PQR file of N, CA, C, O and H, with PARSE charges and radii, in Angstrom:
ATOM      1  N   MET A   1     123.784 109.301  87.185 -0.4000 1.5000
ATOM      2  CA  MET A   1     122.870 110.201  87.836 -0.0000 2.0000
ATOM      3  C   MET A   1     122.232 109.481  89.011  0.5500 1.7000
ATOM      4  O   MET A   1     121.864 108.310  88.909 -0.5500 1.4000
ATOM      5  N   ASN A   2     122.106 110.174  90.103 -0.4000 1.5000
ATOM      6  CA  ASN A   2     121.384 109.658  91.268 -0.0000 2.0000
ATOM      7  C   ASN A   2     119.969 110.186  91.229  0.5500 1.7000
ATOM      8  O   ASN A   2     119.730 111.314  90.796 -0.5500 1.4000
ATOM      9  H   ASN A   2     122.404 111.125  90.186  0.4000 1.0000
ATOM     10  N   LEU A   3     119.043 109.388  91.673 -0.4000 1.5000
ATOM     11  CA  LEU A   3     117.652 109.810  91.753 -0.0000 2.0000
ATOM     12  C   LEU A   3     117.321 110.069  93.203  0.5500 1.7000
ATOM     13  O   LEU A   3     117.406 109.170  94.040 -0.5500 1.4000
ATOM     14  H   LEU A   3     119.237 108.472  92.025  0.4000 1.0000
ATOM     15  N   HIS A   4     116.946 111.294  93.499 -0.4000 1.5000
ATOM     16  CA  HIS A   4     116.510 111.652  94.842 -0.0000 2.0000
ATOM     17  C   HIS A   4     115.022 111.968  94.767  0.5500 1.7000
ATOM     18  O   HIS A   4     114.613 112.901  94.075 -0.5500 1.4000
ATOM     19  H   HIS A   4     116.878 112.025  92.819  0.4000 1.0000
ATOM     20  N   VAL A   5     114.233 111.209  95.463 -0.4000 1.5000
ATOM     21  CA  VAL A   5     112.792 111.423  95.477 -0.0000 2.0000
ATOM     22  C   VAL A   5     112.434 111.998  96.839  0.5500 1.7000
ATOM     23  O   VAL A   5     112.520 111.323  97.865 -0.5500 1.4000
ATOM     24  H   VAL A   5     114.565 110.451  96.025  0.4000 1.0000
ATOM     25  N   ASP A   6     112.031 113.260  96.822 -0.4000 1.5000
ATOM     26  CA  ASP A   6     111.643 113.915  98.064 -0.0000 2.0000
ATOM     27  C   ASP A   6     110.240 113.479  98.472  0.5500 1.7000
ATOM     28  O   ASP A   6     109.954 113.256  99.649 -0.5500 1.4000
ATOM     29  H   ASP A   6     111.961 113.809  95.989  0.4000 1.0000
ATOM     30  N   ARG A   7     109.385 113.365  97.478 -0.4000 1.5000
ATOM     31  CA  ARG A   7     108.008 112.966  97.749 -0.0000 2.0000
ATOM     32  C   ARG A   7     107.471 112.177  96.569  0.5500 1.7000
ATOM     33  O   ARG A   7     107.650 112.553  95.410 -0.5500 1.4000
ATOM     34  H   ARG A   7     109.618 113.546  96.522  0.4000 1.0000
ATOM     35  N   LEU A   8     106.820 111.092  96.885 -0.4000 1.5000
ATOM     36  CA  LEU A   8     106.164 110.270  95.872 -0.0000 2.0000
ATOM     37  C   LEU A   8     104.691 110.231  96.223  0.5500 1.7000
ATOM     38  O   LEU A   8     104.297 109.615  97.214 -0.5500 1.4000
ATOM     39  H   LEU A   8     106.674 110.787  97.826  0.4000 1.0000
ATOM     40  N   THR A   9     103.885 110.882  95.420 -0.4000 1.5000
ATOM     41  CA  THR A   9     102.453 110.941  95.672 -0.0000 2.0000
ATOM     42  C   THR A   9     101.741 110.106  94.626  0.5500 1.7000
ATOM     43  O   THR A   9     101.908 110.320  93.426 -0.5500 1.4000
ATOM     44  H   THR A   9     104.205 111.382  94.615  0.4000 1.0000
ATOM     45  N   LEU A  10     100.955 109.166  95.085 -0.4000 1.5000
ATOM     46  CA  LEU A  10     100.181 108.315  94.183 -0.0000 2.0000
ATOM     47  C   LEU A  10      98.705 108.479  94.510  0.5500 1.7000
ATOM     48  O   LEU A  10      98.285 108.350  95.660 -0.5500 1.4000
ATOM     49  H   LEU A  10     100.819 108.993  96.061  0.4000 1.0000
ATOM     50  N   ARG A  11      97.952 108.758  93.499 -0.4000 1.5000
ATOM     51  CA  ARG A  11      96.495 108.822  93.666 -0.0000 2.0000
ATOM     52  C   ARG A  11      95.930 107.544  93.081  0.5500 1.7000
ATOM     53  O   ARG A  11      96.118 107.239  91.904 -0.5500 1.4000
ATOM     54  H   ARG A  11      98.293 108.863  92.565  0.4000 1.0000
ATOM     55  N   SER A  12      95.244 106.816  93.915 -0.4000 1.5000
ATOM     56  CA  SER A  12      94.720 105.530  93.453 -0.0000 2.0000
ATOM     57  C   SER A  12      93.299 105.357  93.956  0.5500 1.7000
ATOM     58  O   SER A  12      92.928 105.822  95.034 -0.5500 1.4000
ATOM     59  H   SER A  12      95.091 107.064  94.872  0.4000 1.0000
ATOM     60  N   THR A  13      92.525 104.677  93.141 -0.4000 1.5000
ATOM     61  CA  THR A  13      91.165 104.347  93.540 -0.0000 2.0000
ATOM     62  C   THR A  13      91.000 102.844  93.395  0.5500 1.7000
ATOM     63  O   THR A  13      91.640 102.212  92.555 -0.5500 1.4000
ATOM     64  H   THR A  13      92.826 104.299  92.265  0.4000 1.0000
ATOM     65  N   GLY A  14      90.146 102.293  94.210 -0.4000 1.5000
ATOM     66  CA  GLY A  14      89.845 100.881  94.102 -0.0000 2.0000
ATOM     67  C   GLY A  14      90.847  99.966  94.776  0.5500 1.7000
ATOM     68  O   GLY A  14      90.747  98.747  94.638 -0.5500 1.4000
ATOM     69  H   GLY A  14      89.626 102.807  94.892  0.4000 1.0000
ATOM     70  N   LEU A  15      91.810 100.516  95.502 -0.4000 1.5000
ATOM     71  CA  LEU A  15      92.768  99.680  96.221 -0.0000 2.0000
ATOM     72  C   LEU A  15      92.370  99.569  97.682  0.5500 1.7000
ATOM     73  O   LEU A  15      91.773 100.485  98.247 -0.5500 1.4000
ATOM     74  H   LEU A  15      91.891 101.507  95.615  0.4000 1.0000
ATOM     75  N   SER A  16      92.704  98.449  98.282 -0.4000 1.5000
ATOM     76  CA  SER A  16      92.500  98.317  99.716 -0.0000 2.0000
ATOM     77  C   SER A  16      93.458  99.275 100.419  0.5500 1.7000
ATOM     78  O   SER A  16      94.428  99.738  99.819 -0.5500 1.4000
ATOM     79  H   SER A  16      93.190  97.705  97.824  0.4000 1.0000
ATOM     80  N   GLU A  17      93.192  99.567 101.670 -0.4000 1.5000
ATOM     81  CA  GLU A  17      94.069 100.461 102.419 -0.0000 2.0000
ATOM     82  C   GLU A  17      95.482  99.897 102.494  0.5500 1.7000
ATOM     83  O   GLU A  17      96.458 100.636 102.371 -0.5500 1.4000
ATOM     84  H   GLU A  17      92.404  99.191 102.157  0.4000 1.0000
ATOM     85  N   GLY A  18      95.589  98.595 102.694 -0.4000 1.5000
ATOM     86  CA  GLY A  18      96.904  97.960 102.763 -0.0000 2.0000
ATOM     87  C   GLY A  18      97.673  98.076 101.457  0.5500 1.7000
ATOM     88  O   GLY A  18      98.862  98.394 101.456 -0.5500 1.4000
ATOM     89  H   GLY A  18      94.795  97.994 102.793  0.4000 1.0000
ATOM     90  N   ASP A  19      96.991  97.819 100.341 -0.4000 1.5000
ATOM     91  CA  ASP A  19      97.649  97.937  99.036 -0.0000 2.0000
ATOM     92  C   ASP A  19      98.017  99.389  98.738  0.5500 1.7000
ATOM     93  O   ASP A  19      99.073  99.658  98.166 -0.5500 1.4000
ATOM     94  H   ASP A  19      96.025  97.561 100.342  0.4000 1.0000
ATOM     95  N   ALA A  20      97.156 100.315  99.121 -0.4000 1.5000
ATOM     96  CA  ALA A  20      97.454 101.735  98.902 -0.0000 2.0000
ATOM     97  C   ALA A  20      98.689 102.163  99.691  0.5500 1.7000
ATOM     98  O   ALA A  20      99.431 103.040  99.248 -0.5500 1.4000
ATOM     99  H   ALA A  20      96.298 100.096  99.586  0.4000 1.0000
ATOM    100  N   ARG A  21      98.911 101.565 100.832 -0.4000 1.5000
ATOM    101  CA  ARG A  21     100.116 101.881 101.621 -0.0000 2.0000
ATOM    102  C   ARG A  21     101.358 101.186 101.046  0.5500 1.7000
ATOM    103  O   ARG A  21     102.461 101.726 101.125 -0.5500 1.4000
ATOM    104  H   ARG A  21      98.309 100.853 101.191  0.4000 1.0000
ATOM    105  N   ARG A  22     101.182 100.009 100.478 -0.4000 1.5000
ATOM    106  CA  ARG A  22     102.317  99.248  99.919 -0.0000 2.0000
ATOM    107  C   ARG A  22     102.784  99.781  98.576  0.5500 1.7000
ATOM    108  O   ARG A  22     103.970  99.703  98.254 -0.5500 1.4000
ATOM    109  H   ARG A  22     100.286  99.571 100.415  0.4000 1.0000
ATOM    110  N   LEU A  23     101.869 100.320  97.794 -0.4000 1.5000
ATOM    111  CA  LEU A  23     102.189 100.715  96.426 -0.0000 2.0000
ATOM    112  C   LEU A  23     103.368 101.692  96.335  0.5500 1.7000
ATOM    113  O   LEU A  23     104.278 101.436  95.547 -0.5500 1.4000
ATOM    114  H   LEU A  23     100.905 100.384  98.055  0.4000 1.0000
ATOM    115  N   PRO A  24     103.407 102.790  97.091 -0.5600 1.5000
ATOM    116  CA  PRO A  24     104.563 103.698  96.973  0.2800 2.0000
ATOM    117  C   PRO A  24     105.896 103.008  97.313  0.5500 1.7000
ATOM    118  O   PRO A  24     106.912 103.260  96.665 -0.5500 1.4000
ATOM    119  N   ARG A  25     105.883 102.151  98.317 -0.4000 1.5000
ATOM    120  CA  ARG A  25     107.115 101.439  98.691 -0.0000 2.0000
ATOM    121  C   ARG A  25     107.561 100.516  97.567  0.5500 1.7000
ATOM    122  O   ARG A  25     108.749 100.444  97.249 -0.5500 1.4000
ATOM    123  H   ARG A  25     105.057 101.946  98.844  0.4000 1.0000
ATOM    124  N   LEU A  26     106.605  99.808  96.964 -0.4000 1.5000
ATOM    125  CA  LEU A  26     106.941  98.908  95.858 -0.0000 2.0000
ATOM    126  C   LEU A  26     107.483  99.675  94.654  0.5500 1.7000
ATOM    127  O   LEU A  26     108.424  99.222  94.002 -0.5500 1.4000
ATOM    128  H   LEU A  26     105.641  99.867  97.222  0.4000 1.0000
ATOM    129  N   VAL A  27     106.897 100.827  94.357 -0.4000 1.5000
ATOM    130  CA  VAL A  27     107.393 101.651  93.244 -0.0000 2.0000
ATOM    131  C   VAL A  27     108.824 102.087  93.534  0.5500 1.7000
ATOM    132  O   VAL A  27     109.695 101.984  92.671 -0.5500 1.4000
ATOM    133  H   VAL A  27     106.132 101.195  94.886  0.4000 1.0000
ATOM    134  N   ALA A  28     109.066 102.572  94.749 -0.4000 1.5000
ATOM    135  CA  ALA A  28     110.413 103.027  95.123 -0.0000 2.0000
ATOM    136  C   ALA A  28     111.419 101.878  95.030  0.5500 1.7000
ATOM    137  O   ALA A  28     112.540 102.073  94.561 -0.5500 1.4000
ATOM    138  H   ALA A  28     108.358 102.656  95.451  0.4000 1.0000
ATOM    139  N   GLU A  29     111.028 100.696  95.470 -0.4000 1.5000
ATOM    140  CA  GLU A  29     111.924  99.536  95.386 -0.0000 2.0000
ATOM    141  C   GLU A  29     112.273  99.207  93.942  0.5500 1.7000
ATOM    142  O   GLU A  29     113.422  98.885  93.639 -0.5500 1.4000
ATOM    143  H   GLU A  29     110.117 100.537  95.852  0.4000 1.0000
ATOM    144  N   ARG A  30     111.303  99.285  93.059 -0.4000 1.5000
ATOM    145  CA  ARG A  30     111.557  98.984  91.649 -0.0000 2.0000
ATOM    146  C   ARG A  30     112.456 100.032  91.005  0.5500 1.7000
ATOM    147  O   ARG A  30     113.323  99.700  90.196 -0.5500 1.4000
ATOM    148  H   ARG A  30     110.369  99.546  93.305  0.4000 1.0000
ATOM    149  N   LEU A  31     112.250 101.299  91.365 -0.4000 1.5000
ATOM    150  CA  LEU A  31     113.117 102.348  90.845 -0.0000 2.0000
ATOM    151  C   LEU A  31     114.549 102.139  91.325  0.5500 1.7000
ATOM    152  O   LEU A  31     115.496 102.304  90.555 -0.5500 1.4000
ATOM    153  H   LEU A  31     111.546 101.568  92.022  0.4000 1.0000
ATOM    154  N   ALA A  32     114.706 101.779  92.586 -0.4000 1.5000
ATOM    155  CA  ALA A  32     116.042 101.557  93.140 -0.0000 2.0000
ATOM    156  C   ALA A  32     116.718 100.361  92.477  0.5500 1.7000
ATOM    157  O   ALA A  32     117.927 100.382  92.244 -0.5500 1.4000
ATOM    158  H   ALA A  32     113.937 101.645  93.211  0.4000 1.0000
ATOM    159  N   ALA A  33     115.952  99.331  92.175 -0.4000 1.5000
ATOM    160  CA  ALA A  33     116.513  98.120  91.578 -0.0000 2.0000
ATOM    161  C   ALA A  33     116.978  98.337  90.144  0.5500 1.7000
ATOM    162  O   ALA A  33     117.985  97.770  89.721 -0.5500 1.4000
ATOM    163  H   ALA A  33     114.970  99.315  92.364  0.4000 1.0000
ATOM    164  N   VAL A  34     116.249  99.150  89.404 -0.4000 1.5000
ATOM    165  CA  VAL A  34     116.541  99.349  87.991 -0.0000 2.0000
ATOM    166  C   VAL A  34     117.586 100.438  87.788  0.5500 1.7000
ATOM    167  O   VAL A  34     118.452 100.308  86.922 -0.5500 1.4000
ATOM    168  H   VAL A  34     115.430  99.611  89.747  0.4000 1.0000
ATOM    169  N   GLY A  35     117.519 101.488  88.558 -0.4000 1.5000
ATOM    170  CA  GLY A  35     118.420 102.621  88.363 -0.0000 2.0000
ATOM    171  C   GLY A  35     117.832 103.612  87.388  0.5500 1.7000
ATOM    172  O   GLY A  35     116.816 103.348  86.745 -0.5500 1.4000
ATOM    173  H   GLY A  35     116.815 101.594  89.261  0.4000 1.0000
ATOM    174  N   VAL A  36     118.479 104.748  87.287 -0.4000 1.5000
ATOM    175  CA  VAL A  36     117.998 105.852  86.463 -0.0000 2.0000
ATOM    176  C   VAL A  36     118.920 106.019  85.259  0.5500 1.7000
ATOM    177  O   VAL A  36     120.137 105.885  85.392 -0.5500 1.4000
ATOM    178  H   VAL A  36     119.304 104.962  87.809  0.4000 1.0000
ATOM    179  N   PRO A  37     118.360 106.307  84.094 -0.5600 1.5000
ATOM    180  CA  PRO A  37     119.214 106.528  82.924  0.2800 2.0000
ATOM    181  C   PRO A  37     120.250 107.609  83.208  0.5500 1.7000
ATOM    182  O   PRO A  37     119.915 108.658  83.759 -0.5500 1.4000
ATOM    183  N   GLY A  38     121.501 107.363  82.836 -0.4000 1.5000
ATOM    184  CA  GLY A  38     122.579 108.291  83.116 -0.0000 2.0000
ATOM    185  C   GLY A  38     122.435 109.635  82.438  0.5500 1.7000
ATOM    186  O   GLY A  38     122.980 110.627  82.923 -0.5500 1.4000
ATOM    187  H   GLY A  38     121.773 106.511  82.388  0.4000 1.0000
ATOM    188  N   ASP A  39     121.712 109.696  81.324 -0.4000 1.5000
ATOM    189  CA  ASP A  39     121.573 110.956  80.606 -0.0000 2.0000
ATOM    190  C   ASP A  39     120.251 111.666  80.896  0.5500 1.7000
ATOM    191  O   ASP A  39     119.887 112.609  80.193 -0.5500 1.4000
ATOM    192  H   ASP A  39     121.269 108.890  80.930  0.4000 1.0000
ATOM    193  N   ALA A  40     119.531 111.218  81.924 -0.4000 1.5000
ATOM    194  CA  ALA A  40     118.252 111.843  82.261 -0.0000 2.0000
ATOM    195  C   ALA A  40     118.486 113.253  82.803  0.5500 1.7000
ATOM    196  O   ALA A  40     119.418 113.490  83.572 -0.5500 1.4000
ATOM    197  H   ALA A  40     119.827 110.452  82.494  0.4000 1.0000
ATOM    198  N   THR A  41     117.636 114.171  82.394 -0.4000 1.5000
ATOM    199  CA  THR A  41     117.720 115.552  82.849 -0.0000 2.0000
ATOM    200  C   THR A  41     117.042 115.670  84.207  0.5500 1.7000
ATOM    201  O   THR A  41     115.926 115.184  84.391 -0.5500 1.4000
ATOM    202  H   THR A  41     116.879 113.979  81.770  0.4000 1.0000
ATOM    203  N   PRO A  42     117.715 116.317  85.165 -0.5600 1.5000
ATOM    204  CA  PRO A  42     117.085 116.501  86.479  0.2800 2.0000
ATOM    205  C   PRO A  42     115.753 117.246  86.343  0.5500 1.7000
ATOM    206  O   PRO A  42     115.623 118.158  85.526 -0.5500 1.4000
ATOM    207  N   ARG A  43     114.791 116.856  87.134 -0.4000 1.5000
ATOM    208  CA  ARG A  43     113.457 117.461  87.091 -0.0000 2.0000
ATOM    209  C   ARG A  43     113.028 117.815  88.505  0.5500 1.7000
ATOM    210  O   ARG A  43     113.319 117.089  89.456 -0.5500 1.4000
ATOM    211  H   ARG A  43     114.896 116.115  87.797  0.4000 1.0000
ATOM    212  N   ASP A  44     112.335 118.932  88.631 -0.4000 1.5000
ATOM    213  CA  ASP A  44     111.761 119.283  89.928 -0.0000 2.0000
ATOM    214  C   ASP A  44     110.479 118.502  90.180  0.5500 1.7000
ATOM    215  O   ASP A  44     110.146 118.178  91.320 -0.5500 1.4000
ATOM    216  H   ASP A  44     112.099 119.522  87.859  0.4000 1.0000
ATOM    217  N   ARG A  45     109.772 118.205  89.102 -0.4000 1.5000
ATOM    218  CA  ARG A  45     108.490 117.523  89.225 -0.0000 2.0000
ATOM    219  C   ARG A  45     108.271 116.665  87.994  0.5500 1.7000
ATOM    220  O   ARG A  45     108.656 117.024  86.881 -0.5500 1.4000
ATOM    221  H   ARG A  45     110.043 118.468  88.176  0.4000 1.0000
ATOM    222  N   LEU A  46     107.653 115.545  88.220 -0.4000 1.5000
ATOM    223  CA  LEU A  46     107.371 114.623  87.128 -0.0000 2.0000
ATOM    224  C   LEU A  46     105.993 114.029  87.366  0.5500 1.7000
ATOM    225  O   LEU A  46     105.676 113.611  88.480 -0.5500 1.4000
ATOM    226  H   LEU A  46     107.340 115.254  89.124  0.4000 1.0000
ATOM    227  N   ARG A  47     105.183 113.990  86.336 -0.4000 1.5000
ATOM    228  CA  ARG A  47     103.838 113.424  86.457 -0.0000 2.0000
ATOM    229  C   ARG A  47     103.663 112.350  85.401  0.5500 1.7000
ATOM    230  O   ARG A  47     103.936 112.562  84.220 -0.5500 1.4000
ATOM    231  H   ARG A  47     105.440 114.330  85.431  0.4000 1.0000
ATOM    232  N   VAL A  48     103.203 111.197  85.850 -0.4000 1.5000
ATOM    233  CA  VAL A  48     102.875 110.111  84.930 -0.0000 2.0000
ATOM    234  C   VAL A  48     101.480 109.601  85.270  0.5500 1.7000
ATOM    235  O   VAL A  48     100.979 109.809  86.375 -0.5500 1.4000
ATOM    236  H   VAL A  48     102.981 111.025  86.810  0.4000 1.0000
ATOM    237  N   SER A  49     100.876 108.944  84.319 -0.4000 1.5000
ATOM    238  CA  SER A  49      99.538 108.394  84.532 -0.0000 2.0000
ATOM    239  C   SER A  49      99.538 106.933  84.100  0.5500 1.7000
ATOM    240  O   SER A  49      99.959 106.598  82.992 -0.5500 1.4000
ATOM    241  H   SER A  49     101.284 108.776  83.422  0.4000 1.0000
ATOM    242  N   VAL A  50      99.066 106.083  84.977 -0.4000 1.5000
ATOM    243  CA  VAL A  50      98.973 104.649  84.709 -0.0000 2.0000
ATOM    244  C   VAL A  50      97.566 104.194  85.062  0.5500 1.7000
ATOM    245  O   VAL A  50      97.110 104.386  86.189 -0.5500 1.4000
ATOM    246  H   VAL A  50      98.723 106.355  85.877  0.4000 1.0000
ATOM    247  N   THR A  51      96.887 103.600  84.110 -0.4000 1.5000
ATOM    248  CA  THR A  51      95.539 103.095  84.348 -0.0000 2.0000
ATOM    249  C   THR A  51      95.620 101.666  84.862  0.5500 1.7000
ATOM    250  O   THR A  51      96.224 100.807  84.219 -0.5500 1.4000
ATOM    251  H   THR A  51      97.257 103.444  83.194  0.4000 1.0000
ATOM    252  N   PRO A  52      95.011 101.404  86.022 -0.5600 1.5000
ATOM    253  CA  PRO A  52      95.066 100.036  86.553  0.2800 2.0000
ATOM    254  C   PRO A  52      94.277  99.070  85.672  0.5500 1.7000
ATOM    255  O   PRO A  52      93.247  99.425  85.100 -0.5500 1.4000
ATOM    256  N   HIS A  53      94.776  97.864  85.577 -0.4000 1.5000
ATOM    257  CA  HIS A  53      94.078  96.802  84.849 -0.0000 2.0000
ATOM    258  C   HIS A  53      93.200  96.050  85.839  0.5500 1.7000
ATOM    259  O   HIS A  53      93.620  95.819  86.972 -0.5500 1.4000
ATOM    260  H   HIS A  53      95.613  97.575  86.041  0.4000 1.0000
ATOM    261  N   PRO A  54      91.996  95.664  85.442 -0.5600 1.5000
ATOM    262  CA  PRO A  54      91.122  94.922  86.355  0.2800 2.0000
ATOM    263  C   PRO A  54      91.807  93.670  86.898  0.5500 1.7000
ATOM    264  O   PRO A  54      92.340  92.864  86.135 -0.5500 1.4000
ATOM    265  N   GLY A  55      91.787  93.516  88.203 -0.4000 1.5000
ATOM    266  CA  GLY A  55      92.359  92.346  88.846 -0.0000 2.0000
ATOM    267  C   GLY A  55      93.878  92.307  88.874  0.5500 1.7000
ATOM    268  O   GLY A  55      94.464  91.289  89.243 -0.5500 1.4000
ATOM    269  H   GLY A  55      91.354  94.170  88.823  0.4000 1.0000
ATOM    270  N   GLU A  56      94.520  93.397  88.491 -0.4000 1.5000
ATOM    271  CA  GLU A  56      95.987  93.438  88.423 -0.0000 2.0000
ATOM    272  C   GLU A  56      96.605  93.366  89.813  0.5500 1.7000
ATOM    273  O   GLU A  56      96.131  94.016  90.745 -0.5500 1.4000
ATOM    274  H   GLU A  56      94.044  94.224  88.192  0.4000 1.0000
ATOM    275  N   ALA A  57      97.641  92.590  89.943 -0.4000 1.5000
ATOM    276  CA  ALA A  57      98.364  92.493  91.207 -0.0000 2.0000
ATOM    277  C   ALA A  57      99.072  93.809  91.489  0.5500 1.7000
ATOM    278  O   ALA A  57      99.531  94.487  90.570 -0.5500 1.4000
ATOM    279  H   ALA A  57      98.026  92.063  89.186  0.4000 1.0000
ATOM    280  N   ILE A  58      99.156  94.163  92.756 -0.4000 1.5000
ATOM    281  CA  ILE A  58      99.772  95.422  93.161 -0.0000 2.0000
ATOM    282  C   ILE A  58     101.241  95.484  92.730  0.5500 1.7000
ATOM    283  O   ILE A  58     101.748  96.557  92.406 -0.5500 1.4000
ATOM    284  H   ILE A  58      98.783  93.612  93.503  0.4000 1.0000
ATOM    285  N   GLU A  59     101.914  94.349  92.726 -0.4000 1.5000
ATOM    286  CA  GLU A  59     103.314  94.297  92.302 -0.0000 2.0000
ATOM    287  C   GLU A  59     103.456  94.648  90.818  0.5500 1.7000
ATOM    288  O   GLU A  59     104.388  95.347  90.420 -0.5500 1.4000
ATOM    289  H   GLU A  59     101.502  93.477  92.990  0.4000 1.0000
ATOM    290  N   SER A  60     102.530  94.159  90.021 -0.4000 1.5000
ATOM    291  CA  SER A  60     102.544  94.469  88.593 -0.0000 2.0000
ATOM    292  C   SER A  60     102.288  95.950  88.362  0.5500 1.7000
ATOM    293  O   SER A  60     102.954  96.575  87.536 -0.5500 1.4000
ATOM    294  H   SER A  60     101.773  93.591  90.344  0.4000 1.0000
ATOM    295  N   MET A  61     101.336  96.509  89.080 -0.4000 1.5000
ATOM    296  CA  MET A  61     101.033  97.924  88.954 -0.0000 2.0000
ATOM    297  C   MET A  61     102.248  98.771  89.346  0.5500 1.7000
ATOM    298  O   MET A  61     102.563  99.757  88.680 -0.5500 1.4000
ATOM    299  H   MET A  61     100.796  96.001  89.751  0.4000 1.0000
ATOM    300  N   ALA A  62     102.917  98.387  90.416 -0.4000 1.5000
ATOM    301  CA  ALA A  62     104.110  99.119  90.855 -0.0000 2.0000
ATOM    302  C   ALA A  62     105.185  99.082  89.775  0.5500 1.7000
ATOM    303  O   ALA A  62     105.853 100.087  89.531 -0.5500 1.4000
ATOM    304  H   ALA A  62     102.662  97.586  90.957  0.4000 1.0000
ATOM    305  N   GLY A  63     105.354  97.946  89.137 -0.4000 1.5000
ATOM    306  CA  GLY A  63     106.329  97.833  88.053 -0.0000 2.0000
ATOM    307  C   GLY A  63     105.984  98.725  86.881  0.5500 1.7000
ATOM    308  O   GLY A  63     106.865  99.354  86.294 -0.5500 1.4000
ATOM    309  H   GLY A  63     104.812  97.130  89.336  0.4000 1.0000
ATOM    310  N   ARG A  64     104.709  98.785  86.535 -0.4000 1.5000
ATOM    311  CA  ARG A  64     104.299  99.644  85.419 -0.0000 2.0000
ATOM    312  C   ARG A  64     104.487 101.121  85.756  0.5500 1.7000
ATOM    313  O   ARG A  64     104.888 101.905  84.897 -0.5500 1.4000
ATOM    314  H   ARG A  64     103.994  98.275  87.011  0.4000 1.0000
ATOM    315  N   ILE A  65     104.201 101.505  87.001 -0.4000 1.5000
ATOM    316  CA  ILE A  65     104.398 102.900  87.412 -0.0000 2.0000
ATOM    317  C   ILE A  65     105.880 103.255  87.357  0.5500 1.7000
ATOM    318  O   ILE A  65     106.247 104.308  86.837 -0.5500 1.4000
ATOM    319  H   ILE A  65     103.875 100.867  87.700  0.4000 1.0000
ATOM    320  N   ALA A  66     106.728 102.386  87.889 -0.4000 1.5000
ATOM    321  CA  ALA A  66     108.170 102.634  87.850 -0.0000 2.0000
ATOM    322  C   ALA A  66     108.658 102.748  86.410  0.5500 1.7000
ATOM    323  O   ALA A  66     109.479 103.613  86.105 -0.5500 1.4000
ATOM    324  H   ALA A  66     106.429 101.530  88.312  0.4000 1.0000
ATOM    325  N   SER A  67     108.172 101.901  85.534 -0.4000 1.5000
ATOM    326  CA  SER A  67     108.561 101.956  84.119 -0.0000 2.0000
ATOM    327  C   SER A  67     108.150 103.275  83.482  0.5500 1.7000
ATOM    328  O   SER A  67     108.913 103.861  82.715 -0.5500 1.4000
ATOM    329  H   SER A  67     107.505 101.198  85.782  0.4000 1.0000
ATOM    330  N   GLU A  68     106.959 103.739  83.792 -0.4000 1.5000
ATOM    331  CA  GLU A  68     106.497 105.022  83.253 -0.0000 2.0000
ATOM    332  C   GLU A  68     107.366 106.171  83.751  0.5500 1.7000
ATOM    333  O   GLU A  68     107.678 107.088  82.991 -0.5500 1.4000
ATOM    334  H   GLU A  68     106.338 103.262  84.415  0.4000 1.0000
ATOM    335  N   ILE A  69     107.757 106.127  85.020 -0.4000 1.5000
ATOM    336  CA  ILE A  69     108.630 107.166  85.570 -0.0000 2.0000
ATOM    337  C   ILE A  69     109.969 107.152  84.843  0.5500 1.7000
ATOM    338  O   ILE A  69     110.467 108.206  84.447 -0.5500 1.4000
ATOM    339  H   ILE A  69     107.504 105.382  85.638  0.4000 1.0000
ATOM    340  N   LEU A  70     110.555 105.981  84.662 -0.4000 1.5000
ATOM    341  CA  LEU A  70     111.837 105.872  83.983 -0.0000 2.0000
ATOM    342  C   LEU A  70     111.739 106.305  82.518  0.5500 1.7000
ATOM    343  O   LEU A  70     112.643 106.957  81.997 -0.5500 1.4000
ATOM    344  H   LEU A  70     110.151 105.125  84.983  0.4000 1.0000
ATOM    345  N   ASP A  71     110.647 105.943  81.867 -0.4000 1.5000
ATOM    346  CA  ASP A  71     110.442 106.360  80.471 -0.0000 2.0000
ATOM    347  C   ASP A  71     110.329 107.879  80.384  0.5500 1.7000
ATOM    348  O   ASP A  71     110.899 108.494  79.483 -0.5500 1.4000
ATOM    349  H   ASP A  71     109.912 105.413  82.290  0.4000 1.0000
ATOM    350  N   ALA A  72     109.597 108.486  81.314 -0.4000 1.5000
ATOM    351  CA  ALA A  72     109.448 109.939  81.309 -0.0000 2.0000
ATOM    352  C   ALA A  72     110.790 110.627  81.551  0.5500 1.7000
ATOM    353  O   ALA A  72     111.079 111.655  80.938 -0.5500 1.4000
ATOM    354  H   ALA A  72     109.134 107.986  82.047  0.4000 1.0000
ATOM    355  N   LEU A  73     111.606 110.069  82.437 -0.4000 1.5000
ATOM    356  CA  LEU A  73     112.940 110.635  82.671 -0.0000 2.0000
ATOM    357  C   LEU A  73     113.809 110.520  81.432  0.5500 1.7000
ATOM    358  O   LEU A  73     114.550 111.445  81.102 -0.5500 1.4000
ATOM    359  H   LEU A  73     111.370 109.234  82.935  0.4000 1.0000
ATOM    360  N   ALA A  74     113.723 109.397  80.749 -0.4000 1.5000
ATOM    361  CA  ALA A  74     114.524 109.188  79.533 -0.0000 2.0000
ATOM    362  C   ALA A  74     114.076 110.157  78.429  0.5500 1.7000
ATOM    363  O   ALA A  74     114.910 110.670  77.683 -0.5500 1.4000
ATOM    364  H   ALA A  74     113.121 108.645  81.018  0.4000 1.0000
ATOM    365  N   ARG A  75     112.781 110.405  78.324 -0.4000 1.5000
ATOM    366  CA  ARG A  75     112.272 111.325  77.298 -0.0000 2.0000
ATOM    367  C   ARG A  75     112.680 112.766  77.593  0.5500 1.7000
ATOM    368  O   ARG A  75     112.771 113.581  76.675 -0.5500 1.4000
ATOM    369  H   ARG A  75     112.103 109.989  78.930  0.4000 1.0000
ATOM    370  N   SER A  76     112.925 113.088  78.864 -0.4000 1.5000
ATOM    371  CA  SER A  76     113.240 114.463  79.225 -0.0000 2.0000
ATOM    372  C   SER A  76     114.702 114.816  78.953  0.5500 1.7000
ATOM    373  O   SER A  76     115.102 115.970  79.103 -0.5500 1.4000
ATOM    374  H   SER A  76     112.850 112.426  79.609  0.4000 1.0000
ATOM    375  N   SER A  77     115.499 113.821  78.553 -0.4000 1.5000
ATOM    376  CA  SER A  77     116.927 114.102  78.334 -0.0000 2.0000
ATOM    377  C   SER A  77     117.180 114.654  76.949  0.5500 1.7000
ATOM    378  O   SER A  77     118.324 114.944  76.599 -0.5500 1.4000
ATOM    379  H   SER A  77     115.174 112.883  78.431  0.4000 1.0000
TER
END
């Protein structure tokens, strides 16, 4: 299965403007690196929620968001 993301919207609080701009790119990079489960059901919309950890690096947060997206896709199959 190919993953086509038309729009990735992230709502975040407490991030610097630079980190808020980097976060969607980092999430997309992690999704591209890992790939999508082959048996995932196509979805028009997917919503996940990730609570930031105090002092967490933006790279770590991006990894957790990507993992939640992949887990949600796997559960939808």
